[in-house]
PLY file of the C-alpha trace (Angstrom):
ply
format ascii 1.0
element vertex 208
property float x
property float y
property float z
element edge 207
property int vertex1
property int vertex2
end_header
94.92 105.70 85.80
95.76 107.94 88.77
99.19 109.58 88.50
100.05 108.89 92.13
103.62 110.22 92.17
102.72 113.43 90.33
99.73 113.97 92.63
102.03 113.62 95.67
104.36 116.22 94.12
101.43 118.62 93.65
100.76 118.26 97.38
104.30 119.56 97.94
103.53 122.48 95.58
100.45 123.34 97.68
102.80 123.95 100.61
105.59 125.65 98.67
104.78 127.52 95.46
108.51 127.70 94.63
108.78 123.94 94.05
110.00 123.50 90.47
108.09 120.46 89.26
110.17 120.08 86.08
113.41 120.12 88.08
112.06 117.54 90.52
110.96 115.27 87.66
114.43 115.61 86.07
115.94 114.64 89.44
113.64 111.62 89.56
114.60 110.63 86.00
118.26 110.66 87.02
117.44 108.50 90.07
115.55 106.07 87.82
118.61 105.67 85.60
120.91 105.09 88.58
118.56 102.53 90.09
118.01 100.74 86.78
121.75 100.58 86.10
122.36 98.79 89.42
119.61 96.15 89.18
120.57 92.48 88.67
119.55 90.51 85.57
116.47 88.81 87.01
112.82 88.42 85.94
110.87 91.60 86.72
108.76 89.67 89.26
111.94 89.24 91.38
113.23 92.81 91.13
111.16 94.57 93.82
113.51 93.78 96.71
116.68 94.57 94.68
115.01 97.88 93.72
114.49 98.80 97.38
118.01 97.71 98.29
119.41 99.75 95.44
117.55 102.83 96.74
119.01 102.15 100.18
122.51 101.85 98.69
121.99 105.28 97.11
121.28 106.72 100.57
117.47 106.63 100.73
116.47 105.75 104.28
113.94 106.47 107.01
114.40 109.83 108.72
114.98 109.18 112.43
115.53 112.82 113.41
113.14 113.86 116.19
110.89 115.69 116.25
109.92 114.79 112.69
109.47 117.78 110.36
107.09 118.16 107.39
110.01 117.65 104.97
109.94 113.89 105.77
106.60 113.67 103.90
107.05 116.29 101.14
108.27 114.37 98.10
110.50 117.10 96.65
112.35 117.36 99.98
112.62 113.57 100.34
114.16 113.28 96.86
116.58 116.07 97.72
117.57 114.86 101.22
117.15 111.08 100.62
115.44 110.84 103.99
111.73 110.45 104.67
108.84 108.58 106.21
108.12 105.03 104.99
105.15 106.28 102.94
107.21 108.90 101.08
109.96 106.36 100.37
107.27 103.89 99.31
105.76 106.37 96.83
109.18 106.87 95.22
109.69 103.10 95.03
106.21 102.55 93.55
106.86 105.11 90.81
110.25 103.58 90.00
108.61 100.15 89.87
105.84 101.47 87.59
108.30 103.01 85.15
110.57 99.94 85.17
107.52 97.62 84.89
108.30 95.85 88.17
105.12 94.54 89.89
104.73 96.30 93.26
101.78 97.63 95.29
101.37 99.62 98.49
99.99 98.22 101.75
98.35 100.58 104.27
99.87 98.84 107.29
99.14 100.75 110.54
101.98 103.00 111.64
104.45 101.91 108.94
103.60 101.90 105.24
104.70 98.68 103.50
104.95 97.27 99.97
104.16 93.91 98.38
104.78 92.05 95.15
101.30 90.77 94.14
100.98 87.09 95.05
104.04 87.03 97.34
103.87 85.48 100.82
105.71 88.40 102.43
105.68 92.20 102.56
108.60 94.55 101.93
109.78 97.47 104.06
110.28 100.51 101.80
113.10 101.57 104.14
115.75 99.15 102.92
113.76 96.27 101.44
113.59 93.89 104.43
111.12 91.03 103.96
108.35 90.83 106.54
106.42 87.61 107.09
103.25 87.43 109.27
105.23 87.10 112.53
107.36 90.12 111.59
104.21 92.12 110.82
102.71 91.11 114.18
105.88 92.20 115.96
105.96 95.53 114.07
102.32 96.20 114.93
102.74 95.40 118.62
105.94 97.43 118.87
103.98 100.49 117.78
100.57 99.90 119.37
101.20 97.59 122.33
100.75 93.86 122.96
96.94 93.87 122.94
96.45 94.69 119.26
95.93 91.70 116.96
97.13 91.45 113.38
94.15 91.21 111.02
93.64 90.73 107.28
92.51 94.38 107.02
96.03 95.49 107.98
97.46 93.74 104.89
95.10 95.03 102.18
96.47 96.64 99.04
96.25 100.43 99.28
94.45 102.31 96.53
95.98 105.58 95.20
93.38 107.77 96.94
94.03 105.97 100.25
97.76 106.62 99.91
97.21 110.31 99.13
94.87 110.60 102.12
97.44 108.92 104.35
100.13 111.31 103.06
97.79 114.24 103.78
97.06 112.98 107.32
100.77 112.57 107.98
101.44 116.11 106.78
98.52 117.48 108.81
100.04 116.00 111.95
103.54 117.19 111.10
102.42 120.75 110.36
100.32 120.78 113.52
103.23 119.63 115.68
105.25 122.58 114.34
102.43 125.09 114.99
101.83 125.64 111.27
98.05 125.79 111.56
97.45 127.02 108.00
99.57 124.20 106.60
97.69 121.70 108.77
94.34 123.11 107.62
95.35 122.74 103.95
96.14 119.06 104.62
92.98 118.48 106.68
90.87 119.95 103.88
92.60 117.80 101.26
91.85 114.59 103.19
88.13 115.37 102.92
88.32 116.58 99.31
89.75 113.18 98.38
86.54 111.60 99.73
85.32 109.10 102.36
86.71 110.99 105.32
86.26 109.53 108.80
84.70 111.29 111.80
88.27 111.87 113.06
89.11 113.65 109.77
86.16 116.02 110.18
87.11 116.70 113.79
90.72 117.34 112.78
89.65 119.93 110.20
87.26 121.57 112.66
89.92 121.85 115.35
0 1
1 2
2 3
3 4
4 5
5 6
6 7
7 8
8 9
9 10
10 11
11 12
12 13
13 14
14 15
15 16
16 17
17 18
18 19
19 20
20 21
21 22
22 23
23 24
24 25
25 26
26 27
27 28
28 29
29 30
30 31
31 32
32 33
33 34
34 35
35 36
36 37
37 38
38 39
39 40
40 41
41 42
42 43
43 44
44 45
45 46
46 47
47 48
48 49
49 50
50 51
51 52
52 53
53 54
54 55
55 56
56 57
57 58
58 59
59 60
60 61
61 62
62 63
63 64
64 65
65 66
66 67
67 68
68 69
69 70
70 71
71 72
72 73
73 74
74 75
75 76
76 77
77 78
78 79
79 80
80 81
81 82
82 83
83 84
84 85
85 86
86 87
87 88
88 89
89 90
90 91
91 92
92 93
93 94
94 95
95 96
96 97
97 98
98 99
99 100
100 101
101 102
102 103
103 104
104 105
105 106
106 107
107 108
108 109
109 110
110 111
111 112
112 113
113 114
114 115
115 116
116 117
117 118
118 119
119 120
120 121
121 122
122 123
123 124
124 125
125 126
126 127
127 128
128 129
129 130
130 131
131 132
132 133
133 134
134 135
135 136
136 137
137 138
138 139
139 140
140 141
141 142
142 143
143 144
144 145
145 146
146 147
147 148
148 149
149 150
150 151
151 152
152 153
153 154
154 155
155 156
156 157
157 158
158 159
159 160
160 161
161 162
162 163
163 164
164 165
165 166
166 167
167 168
168 169
169 170
170 171
171 172
172 173
173 174
174 175
175 176
176 177
177 178
178 179
179 180
180 181
181 182
182 183
183 184
184 185
185 186
186 187
187 188
188 189
189 190
190 191
191 192
192 193
193 194
194 195
195 196
196 197
197 198
198 199
199 200
200 201
201 202
202 203
203 204
204 205
205 206
206 207
């Protein structure tokens, strides 16, 4: 099976050769213990939201600083600062859930990565654990893309590991580009295509 969390950490290493992977994994192990210690005694199928709330209690939240910097998407920095984009926070939550055997999957929702317990009638915001029902998803979508966009079933599909790594790479490409780090952006643009099934926009982004 794809080692999603480790792959995301290797993306951070691509941008900073000084990232100590063993130290980061030790930091994650400590976080896992703190999260596990604070979870209620419930069936694992009901622990996804408490897991996200526990992360929030420990200080993990969405980074609202503008302009956003690449560190909001680099997993080693997110673990260190406890601030990041929804996708980065979601990747940490997914790895915690995997290790603790809590059912949880990613959802490639446009503009704001979300999570879901398989079979549940709602989604979860990785930034705090708020439940989102269809009306909430519609409101979130329209807040980001305007009133004319319609919520569709495609927006709520489970994200595969490669899709999440491509989305992380696209986010980083944009962040590096906005800070005039063209080499960093090129590394990310290239990775999107190396992961496969790139769109026309991905090819144009690499070319530019």
